C-alpha positions in Angstrom: -18.8 -27.0 -11.2 -20.2 -26.1 -14.6 -17.3 -23.8 -15.8 -16.2 -20.2 -15.5 -17.7 -16.8 -16.4 -15.6 -13.7 -17.0 -17.8 -10.5 -16.7 -16.8 -7.1 -18.1 -18.7 -4.0 -17.0 -19.9 -1.0 -18.9 -18.7 2.6 -19.4 -18.1 4.3 -16.1 -18.9 1.1 -14.2 -17.0 -0.8 -11.6 -17.4 -4.6 -11.1 -18.6 -4.0 -7.5 -22.0 -3.0 -8.9 -22.6 -6.6 -10.0 -21.6 -8.6 -6.9 -25.2 -9.7 -6.4 -25.3 -11.2 -9.9 -21.9 -12.9 -9.5 -23.2 -14.6 -6.4 -26.3 -15.8 -8.2 -24.1 -17.4 -10.9 -21.8 -18.9 -8.2 -24.7 -20.6 -6.6 -25.6 -22.0 -10.1 -22.2 -23.7 -10.2 -20.1 -21.2 -12.0 -16.7 -19.7 -11.0 -17.1 -16.0 -11.7 -14.3 -13.4 -12.4 -14.7 -9.7 -13.2 -12.3 -7.1 -14.3 -12.4 -3.3 -14.9 -11.3 -1.8 -18.1 -8.0 0.1 -18.4 -8.8 3.8 -17.6 -11.9 3.0 -15.5 -12.7 2.3 -11.8 -9.5 1.7 -9.9 -7.5 1.2 -13.1 -6.4 4.8 -13.5 -7.5 7.3 -16.1 -6.4 7.8 -19.7 -7.3 11.5 -19.8 -6.0 14.4 -17.9 -8.3 14.4 -14.9 -9.5 11.9 -12.3 -13.1 11.5 -13.5 -13.5 11.8 -17.2 -13.4 8.6 -19.2 -11.1 8.8 -22.2 -9.9 6.4 -24.9 -8.3 7.0 -28.3 -9.4 3.8 -29.9 -11.6 0.9 -28.7 -9.0 -1.5 -30.3 -6.9 -0.9 -27.2 -9.6 -2.4 -25.0 -10.2 -5.3 -27.4 -6.5 -6.1 -27.2 -6.6 -5.8 -23.4 -9.5 -8.2 -23.2 -7.8 -10.7 -25.5 -4.7 -10.7 -23.4 -6.6 -11.0 -20.1 -8.8 -13.8 -21.5 -5.9 -15.9 -22.7 -4.3 -15.8 -19.3 -7.6 -16.2 -17.4 -8.7 -19.3 -19.4 -5.5 -21.3 -18.8 -6.2 -24.5 -16.9 -9.9 -23.9 -16.3 -12.2 -26.9 -16.3 -15.7 -26.8 -17.9 -17.2 -24.3 -20.2 -15.8 -20.8 -20.6 -18.3 -18.0 -20.9 -17.6 -14.3 -21.6 -20.2 -11.8 -20.5 -20.4 -8.0 -20.6 -22.8 -5.2 -19.9 -23.3 -2.1 -22.2 -19.9 -1.0 -23.4 -18.5 -4.2 -22.0 -21.0 -6.2 -24.1 -20.0 -4.2 -27.1 -16.3 -5.0 -26.6 -17.0 -8.7 -25.8 -19.0 -9.0 -29.1 -16.3 -7.2 -31.1 -13.5 -9.3 -29.7 -15.5 -12.5 -30.6 -16.3 -11.2 -34.1 -12.7 -10.3 -34.7 -11.6 -13.7 -33.5 -8.9 -12.4 -31.1 -10.1 -14.6 -28.1 -7.9 -17.7 -27.7 -9.3 -20.1 -26.8 -12.7 -19.2 -28.2 -15.4 -18.8 -25.5 -18.0 -21.5 -25.4 -20.7 -18.8 -25.2 -21.3 -15.0 -24.8 -23.8 -13.3 -22.6 -24.5 -9.7 -23.6 -26.5 -7.4 -21.3 -27.9 -4.3 -23.0 -24.9 -4.1 -25.3 -23.8 -0.7 -26.6 -24.4 -1.2 -30.3 -26.0 2.2 -30.9 -26.8 5.1 -28.7 -29.4 7.8 -28.2 -30.7 9.9 -29.7 -31.7 7.2 -32.2 -32.8 9.6 -34.9 -29.2 10.7 -35.4 -27.4 7.9 -37.5 -24.1 6.6 -36.3 -22.2 8.1 -39.3 -23.4 11.6 -38.3 -22.6 11.0 -34.6 -19.1 10.0 -35.7 -18.7 13.0 -37.9 -19.9 15.4 -35.1 -17.6 13.8 -32.6 -14.6 14.1 -35.0 -15.4 17.8 -35.4 -15.5 18.3 -31.6 -12.1 16.6 -31.2 -10.6 18.9 -33.8 -11.8 22.1 -32.3 -10.8 21.4 -28.7 -9.0 18.9 -26.5 -10.3 15.4 -27.2 -9.9 14.6 -23.5 -12.4 17.2 -22.4 -15.9 16.0 -21.1 -18.4 15.5 -23.9 -21.4 16.2 -21.6 -22.1 17.8 -18.3 -21.9 15.7 -15.1 -23.9 17.5 -12.4 -24.3 20.9 -10.9 -22.0 19.8 -8.0 -18.8 18.1 -9.1 -18.6 14.5 -7.7 -22.4 14.1 -7.2 -24.4 11.9 -9.5 -26.7 13.8 -11.9 -30.3 14.4 -11.0 -32.5 12.0 -12.9 -29.8 9.5 -13.6 -31.6 6.6 -11.8 -34.5 6.7 -14.3 -32.1 5.8 -17.0 -30.7 2.8 -15.1 -33.0 1.0 -12.8 -36.4 1.1 -11.1 -34.9 -0.3 -7.9 -34.0 2.3 -5.3 -31.9 0.1 -3.1 -29.7 -1.2 -6.0 -29.2 2.3 -7.3 -28.2 3.4 -3.8 -25.7 0.5 -3.6 -23.7 2.1 -6.4 -23.5 5.4 -4.4 -22.4 3.4 -1.3 -19.5 1.9 -3.3 -18.5 5.3 -4.6 -18.3 6.6 -1.0 -16.3 3.6 0.2 -13.9 3.6 -2.8 -13.7 7.1 -4.2 -11.1 6.0 -6.8 -13.9 4.2 -8.7 -15.9 7.4 -9.3 -16.2 8.3 -13.0 -18.1 11.1 -14.7 -18.8 11.7 -18.4 -16.9 10.3 -21.3 -14.5 12.5 -23.3 -15.1 13.6 -26.9 -12.3 11.3 -27.8 -14.3 8.4 -26.1 -17.4 9.4 -28.1 -15.4 9.4 -31.4 -13.9 6.0 -30.6 -17.2 4.6 -29.5 -19.1 5.6 -32.7 -16.3 4.2 -34.8 -16.5 0.9 -33.0 -20.3 0.8 -33.1 -20.2 1.4 -36.9 -17.9 -1.6 -37.2 -20.4 -3.8 -35.5 -23.2 -2.6 -37.8 -21.6 -4.7 -40.5 -23.6 -8.0 -41.0 -20.5 -9.7 -42.4 -18.6 -9.0 -39.2 -21.5 -10.1 -37.0 -21.6 -13.3 -39.1 -18.1 -14.2 -37.9 -19.3 -14.8 -34.3 -19.1 -18.6 -34.1 -20.3 -19.3 -30.5 -23.9 -19.2 -29.1 -24.9 -15.7 -27.9 -27.5 -14.7 -25.4 -28.5 -11.0 -25.9 -30.5 -9.3 -23.2 -32.2 -6.1 -24.2 -35.0 -3.7 -23.3 -37.2 -1.7 -25.6 -37.3 1.0 -22.9 -33.5 1.6 -22.9 -32.8 5.3 -23.1 -29.0 4.9 -23.3 -28.3 2.3 -25.9 -30.3 1.2 -29.0 -32.7 -1.7 -28.8 -33.1 -1.7 -32.6 -29.3 -2.1 -32.9 -29.5 -5.1 -30.6 -32.3 -6.6 -32.8 -30.1 -6.0 -35.9 -27.2 -7.8 -34.3 -29.4 -10.7 -33.2 -30.6 -11.2 -36.8 -27.1 -11.4 -38.1 -25.2 -13.4 -35.4 -25.5 -17.0 -36.6 -26.5 -18.5 -33.2 -28.2 -15.7 -31.1 -31.0 -15.9 -28.6 -32.6 -12.4 -28.1 -34.4 -11.8 -24.8 -36.1 -8.4 -25.1 -37.9 -6.8 -22.2 -40.3 -3.8 -22.2 -41.0 -0.7 -20.1 -40.5 -2.7 -16.9 -36.8 -2.7 -17.5 -34.3 0.2 -17.8 -30.7 -0.1 -19.0 -29.2 -2.0 -16.0 -31.5 -5.0 -16.3 -29.3 -7.1 -14.0 -29.7 -4.4 -11.3 -33.5 -4.0 -11.8 -36.3 -4.7 -9.3 -36.6 -8.4 -8.5 -39.6 -9.2 -10.7 -37.6 -8.0 -13.7 -34.1 -9.0 -12.7 -35.1 -12.6 -11.7 -36.9 -13.1 -14.9 -33.8 -12.0 -16.9 -31.5 -14.2 -14.8 -33.8 -17.2 -15.3 -33.5 -16.8 -19.0 -29.8 -16.5 -18.8 -29.6 -19.5 -16.5 -31.6 -21.6 -19.0 -29.2 -20.6 -21.8 -26.1 -21.3 -19.6 -27.6 -24.6 -18.6 -27.8 -25.7 -22.3 -24.2 -24.6 -22.8 -23.0 -26.5 -19.8 -24.9 -29.7 -20.9 -23.0 -29.9 -24.3 
C-alpha cells in the first residue's frame, strides 16, 4: 500500500462521476477517499432552491476541507495525497497555499483547476466587479446563467465542453437518475462573486510560492470552461510543479475522456505518484 488519496470534485459534481478513476488508483496501491462539498451533491444546498449552487465565500469550503483533511489523515500509513478537479482543484491549491492543511499533504494532483474562467478576454477584476453589481441589484442566490429549456434536463451541447466520450458522459446522467438528490444546475451570482474573488487571490505569485509540496497540474489548451493560461501561470510560480498540458483531444473532464486521452493522463499522474511514493 503506497498511501492514501483524498479526491475533491468540481462545481456541480458528485464523487460518483469519478469511480472509474478511483478504482484505477486503488489498483495502483492507493487507498482512495472522496467527499462532496457542502451545498453540493447530497450535501444539501446553501441557496433557496434544490438545484442552484450557492456560496457566500470560498473560505467556508477551504475551512471545511482543512477540518475534513485533519480527521481523514489521522493514523494513515504511507504518503498522503490531496487531489481535486476544477473547482475542487482550485480549493485544494488555495488550502495548500494558505497552509491550513495539517498535516501537510505529501503532494497535490490538480485536474483542470479553476484558476480562471471563460470568456478569457474579460479579466478577473472585471468579472468580479460585474458579479458584485449583479448581487447588489437582485438576490445573490438566483441563478447566474440559464440551465436548459426543460428544468432538470442537462443543457444541449454540454457534453462538448466536458468530454468526447459518449459513454462516460451518459454515466453522469445515469447517476442523476438513480440519485436525484445529486442533481445540480447553475451557480448563483453569489457563487460567481465568491469564485472570482478566490481566483484573484490565486493570481498572486507570492501566494502560489507558498505551496511547499510537489504538485502535478493536468490541463488542456482546449478547455472551454477554465483557463489554460491561468494554469500555466500557476505552474510557473508554484515552486515544485509539473505541468502536463494536453491539446484539442481533451475537453475539461480529462479524467473522464476517451481512453486514448484518459489513459495517457493517468499514466502521467501514475508516474508522478510513483515518485512521491518512492521518497
